[in-house]
DRENLUM-605578 format. One record per residue (C-alpha): residue number from 0; residue in one letter; x, z, y. Coordinates in Angstrom, 2 decimals, padded with zeros to 5 digits. Example, Ala and Ser with C-alpha at 12.3 -4.5 7.8 and 13.67 -1.06 7.14 Angstrom:
BEGIN
SITE    nr   rest      east        up     north
SITE     0      a    012.30    007.80   -004.50
SITE     1      s    013.67    007.14   -001.06
END
This chain:
BEGIN
SITE    nr   rest      east        up     north
SITE     0      x    000.00    000.00    000.00
SITE     1      x    001.28   -000.89    003.45
SITE     2      x    001.95    001.78    006.04
SITE     3      x    000.10    001.55    009.34
SITE     4      x    003.30    000.37    011.01
SITE     5      x    003.78   -002.39    008.42
SITE     6      x    000.18   -003.47    008.88
SITE     7      x    000.62   -003.75    012.64
SITE     8      x    003.92   -005.60    012.19
SITE     9      x    002.31   -008.10    009.82
SITE    10      x   -000.58   -008.67    012.20
SITE    11      x    001.83   -008.99    015.12
SITE    12      x    003.58   -011.91    013.41
SITE    13      x    000.33   -013.87    013.22
SITE    14      x   -000.60   -012.77    016.74
SITE    15      x    002.62   -014.40    017.95
SITE    16      x    001.74   -017.59    016.05
SITE    17      x   -001.77   -017.63    017.50
SITE    18      x   -001.30   -016.46    021.10
SITE    19      x    002.44   -016.00    021.70
SITE    20      x    002.17   -012.20    021.99
SITE    21      x    002.66   -009.48    019.33
SITE    22      x   -000.35   -007.70    020.79
SITE    23      x   -002.50   -010.81    020.70
SITE    24      x   -004.61   -011.99    023.60
SITE    25      x   -008.30   -011.16    023.48
SITE    26      x   -008.92   -013.54    026.42
SITE    27      x   -007.14   -016.57    024.96
SITE    28      x   -009.16   -019.80    025.20
SITE    29      x   -007.58   -022.87    023.63
SITE    30      x   -008.58   -026.48    023.13
SITE    31      x   -005.88   -028.66    021.54
SITE    32      x   -006.58   -032.41    021.41
SITE    33      x   -006.99   -033.49    017.81
SITE    34      x   -007.43   -029.95    016.48
SITE    35      x   -010.26   -029.90    013.92
SITE    36      x   -011.07   -026.32    014.92
SITE    37      x   -012.22   -027.47    018.38
SITE    38      x   -012.61   -024.67    020.96
SITE    39      x   -010.87   -021.46    019.84
SITE    40      x   -011.02   -017.97    021.30
SITE    41      x   -009.67   -014.48    020.99
SITE    42      x   -006.83   -012.48    019.48
SITE    43      x   -006.88   -014.40    016.20
SITE    44      x   -008.45   -017.57    017.59
SITE    45      x   -011.99   -017.83    016.21
SITE    46      x   -012.88   -021.52    016.04
SITE    47      x   -016.02   -023.34    017.06
SITE    48      x   -015.92   -025.71    014.07
SITE    49      x   -015.75   -022.95    011.45
SITE    50      x   -018.68   -021.04    012.90
SITE    51      x   -016.46   -018.02    013.51
SITE    52      x   -016.75   -018.32    017.29
SITE    53      x   -020.54   -018.16    017.10
SITE    54      x   -020.40   -015.12    014.81
SITE    55      x   -017.93   -013.36    017.10
SITE    56      x   -019.92   -013.97    020.29
SITE    57      x   -023.18   -013.03    018.56
SITE    58      x   -021.64   -009.71    017.49
SITE    59      x   -020.49   -009.11    021.06
SITE    60      x   -023.90   -009.92    022.53
SITE    61      x   -025.47   -007.39    020.15
SITE    62      x   -023.18   -004.67    021.51
SITE    63      x   -025.05   -002.47    024.07
SITE    64      x   -021.87   -002.05    026.13
SITE    65      x   -021.19   -005.81    026.38
SITE    66      x   -020.49   -006.49    030.04
SITE    67      x   -021.01   -010.25    029.68
SITE    68      x   -023.56   -010.18    026.87
SITE    69      x   -026.44   -011.55    028.92
SITE    70      x   -024.47   -014.56    030.17
SITE    71      x   -022.97   -015.38    026.78
SITE    72      x   -026.28   -015.01    024.97
SITE    73      x   -027.38   -018.25    026.58
SITE    74      x   -024.62   -020.09    024.70
SITE    75      x   -025.46   -018.81    021.21
SITE    76      x   -027.61   -021.80    020.27
SITE    77      x   -024.94   -024.32    021.22
SITE    78      x   -022.25   -022.26    019.51
SITE    79      x   -024.31   -022.11    016.31
SITE    80      x   -024.76   -025.89    016.47
SITE    81      x   -020.99   -026.38    016.96
SITE    82      x   -021.73   -028.36    020.11
SITE    83      x   -018.50   -030.27    020.78
SITE    84      x   -019.26   -030.47    024.49
SITE    85      x   -018.34   -026.78    024.66
SITE    86      x   -014.72   -027.90    024.37
SITE    87      x   -015.09   -029.09    027.96
SITE    88      x   -017.44   -026.41    029.31
SITE    89      x   -015.34   -024.82    032.05
SITE    90      x   -018.03   -022.24    032.83
SITE    91      x   -018.01   -020.99    029.24
SITE    92      x   -014.22   -020.92    029.14
SITE    93      x   -014.11   -018.84    032.31
SITE    94      x   -016.75   -016.48    030.95
SITE    95      x   -014.86   -016.02    027.68
SITE    96      x   -011.63   -015.22    029.52
SITE    97      x   -013.41   -012.62    031.62
SITE    98      x   -015.11   -011.11    028.57
SITE    99      x   -011.73   -010.73    026.86
SITE   100      x   -010.87   -007.98    029.34
SITE   101      x   -014.04   -006.06    028.44
SITE   102      x   -013.21   -003.11    026.14
SITE   103      x   -016.40   -003.86    024.23
SITE   104      x   -015.20   -007.40    023.47
SITE   105      x   -011.79   -006.12    022.43
SITE   106      x   -013.38   -003.64    020.03
SITE   107      x   -015.69   -006.31    018.61
SITE   108      x   -012.76   -008.67    018.09
SITE   109      x   -010.72   -006.01    016.30
SITE   110      x   -013.57   -005.28    013.89
SITE   111      x   -014.42   -008.95    013.42
SITE   112      x   -010.91   -010.18    012.67
SITE   113      x   -010.19   -007.18    010.45
SITE   114      x   -013.25   -007.93    008.33
SITE   115      x   -012.91   -011.72    008.32
SITE   116      x   -009.17   -012.11    007.76
SITE   117      x   -007.14   -008.94    007.21
SITE   118      x   -009.19   -007.15    004.54
SITE   119      x   -009.61   -010.29    002.39
SITE   120      x   -005.87   -010.99    002.73
SITE   121      x   -004.96   -007.49    001.53
SITE   122      x   -007.37   -007.78   -001.41
SITE   123      x   -006.06   -011.22   -002.34
SITE   124      x   -002.43   -010.11   -002.17
SITE   125      x   -003.14   -007.10   -004.38
SITE   126      x   -004.95   -009.26   -006.92
SITE   127      x   -001.99   -011.62   -007.11
SITE   128      x    000.56   -008.84   -007.46
SITE   129      x    002.02   -009.27   -003.97
SITE   130      x    002.98   -005.85   -002.64
SITE   131      x    005.56   -006.37    000.11
SITE   132      x    004.60   -006.25    003.77
SITE   133      x    005.99   -009.75    004.25
SITE   134      x    003.97   -011.00    001.29
SITE   135      x    000.74   -009.66    002.77
SITE   136      x    001.67   -011.22    006.12
SITE   137      x    002.11   -014.61    004.45
SITE   138      x   -001.33   -014.38    002.82
SITE   139      x   -002.87   -013.20    006.10
SITE   140      x   -001.36   -016.16    007.91
SITE   141      x   -002.74   -018.56    005.31
SITE   142      x   -006.24   -017.15    005.68
SITE   143      x   -006.10   -017.26    009.47
SITE   144      x   -004.54   -020.71    009.74
SITE   145      x   -006.58   -022.25    006.94
SITE   146      x   -006.16   -024.08    003.60
SITE   147      x   -004.90   -020.91    001.93
SITE   148      x   -006.57   -021.60   -001.42
SITE   149      x   -005.36   -025.20   -001.52
SITE   150      x   -001.71   -024.24   -001.03
SITE   151      x   -001.92   -021.11   -003.18
SITE   152      x   -003.29   -023.13   -006.09
SITE   153      x   -000.74   -025.90   -005.59
SITE   154      x    002.10   -023.39   -005.61
SITE   155      x    000.83   -021.63   -008.72
SITE   156      x    000.27   -024.92   -010.54
SITE   157      x    003.80   -026.15   -009.82
SITE   158      x    005.77   -022.91   -009.95
SITE   159      x    003.75   -020.37   -011.92
SITE   160      x    001.92   -017.22   -010.86
SITE   161      x    003.50   -014.53   -008.72
SITE   162      x    003.31   -012.11   -011.65
SITE   163      x    005.09   -014.59   -013.92
SITE   164      x    007.92   -015.71   -011.64
SITE   165      x    008.18   -012.66   -009.40
SITE   166      x    006.76   -012.01   -005.95
SITE   167      x    009.75   -013.12   -003.90
SITE   168      x    010.28   -016.34   -005.85
SITE   169      x    006.59   -017.23   -005.60
SITE   170      x    006.46   -016.55   -001.86
SITE   171      x    009.51   -018.72   -001.22
SITE   172      x    007.88   -021.52   -003.20
SITE   173      x    004.60   -021.10   -001.34
SITE   174      x    006.32   -021.22    002.05
SITE   175      x    008.16   -024.39    001.01
SITE   176      x    004.97   -026.01   -000.29
SITE   177      x    002.98   -025.09    002.81
SITE   178      x    005.72   -026.30    005.12
SITE   179      x    005.86   -029.67    003.35
SITE   180      x    002.08   -029.94    003.52
SITE   181      x    001.99   -029.09    007.23
SITE   182      x    004.75   -031.60    007.97
SITE   183      x    002.70   -034.31    006.26
SITE   184      x   -000.39   -033.73    008.39
SITE   185      x   -001.33   -035.51    011.59
SITE   186      x   -000.90   -033.93    015.01
SITE   187      x   -001.32   -031.20    016.05
SITE   188      x   -001.17   -029.54    012.61
SITE   189      x    002.24   -030.97    011.76
SITE   190      x    003.80   -028.96    014.57
SITE   191      x    002.77   -025.70    012.86
SITE   192      x    005.74   -025.88    010.48
SITE   193      x    007.28   -023.25    012.76
SITE   194      x    005.06   -020.66    011.06
SITE   195      x    006.74   -021.26    007.71
SITE   196      x    010.17   -021.46    009.33
SITE   197      x    009.56   -017.99    010.77
SITE   198      x    008.60   -016.58    007.38
SITE   199      x    011.58   -018.23    005.71
SITE   200      x    013.87   -016.67    008.33
SITE   201      x    012.50   -013.19    007.56
SITE   202      x    013.01   -013.84    003.85
SITE   203      x    016.57   -014.99    004.42
SITE   204      x    017.14   -011.79    006.40
SITE   205      x    015.82   -009.86    003.37
SITE   206      x    013.24   -008.18    005.59
SITE   207      x    010.50   -007.99    002.97
SITE   208      x    009.33   -004.60    004.23
SITE   209      x    009.18   -005.75    007.88
SITE   210      x    011.60   -003.15    009.16
SITE   211      x    011.70   -003.04    012.94
SITE   212      x    012.97   -004.63    015.05
SITE   213      x    012.80   -008.30    014.12
SITE   214      x    012.03   -011.49    016.00
SITE   215      x    009.50   -014.27    015.48
SITE   216      x    009.81   -017.46    017.50
SITE   217      x    012.09   -015.67    019.93
SITE   218      x    009.63   -012.82    020.45
SITE   219      x    010.96   -009.37    019.58
SITE   220      x    008.65   -007.24    017.47
SITE   221      x    009.66   -003.61    017.80
SITE   222      x    007.98   -000.24    018.21
SITE   223      x    007.29   -000.89    021.89
SITE   224      x    005.72   -004.28    021.19
SITE   225      x    003.46   -002.71    018.58
SITE   226      x    002.17   -000.08    021.00
SITE   227      x   -000.43   -002.55    022.21
SITE   228      x   -001.47   -003.35    018.66
SITE   229      x   -001.83    000.38    018.02
SITE   230      x   -003.91    000.78    021.18
SITE   231      x   -006.22   -001.98    020.02
SITE   232      x   -006.76   -000.22    016.71
SITE   233      x   -007.35    003.03    018.54
SITE   234      x   -010.04    001.28    020.55
SITE   235      x   -011.55    000.00    017.34
SITE   236      x   -011.71    003.46    015.81
SITE   237      x   -013.22    005.05    018.90
SITE   238      x   -015.93    002.39    019.07
SITE   239      x   -017.14    003.36    015.59
SITE   240      x   -017.74    006.98    016.44
END
């Protein structure tokens, strides 16, 4: 089982991939030309195309403390319909950025992304026999970024299960397979090979337990950087009381 510090370090890696900050950015609004996810928002970038953005905003609007709930409620129908014109809706983008500073939105995002991505990643890793902090981070990244099952199955088919070949060997094979797959995709997905390069660097440094400090894409992840991640989880816990 991961310690709380290892959990926050693993999440910080993916936060850097998604928003450039170990703490994540609850206000981040992104539209990348050619990205199948369309409009994306929040600390772990909920996408319009997957339906996650609608689910996230719906959960926020149902929160009594939601400062921007009334305004965003008017967008729920279009979000549910995955209306592509929302990619260009400057008013919505501005509203989402403002809502990201609302403590209620931050708490909703923490709960939402924990339930949608982190908890399934931990369960999947345990079921596969992956126990290192870096191993859980790799699974978490795959679930957040997408096509996890495709690349997991491809790796297992070609190289064997993690239990059969050993966790570290399997993870190195998975990272290599995913990197090759990403490199073969059209823009903008092909540029995401940096995610696998970052994991391979941590493996080469033998930092399987995610001992602090370490760097990802030039961003230092240390105790100070994780203070914000800790604060976010503190906000999450207080919102449940």
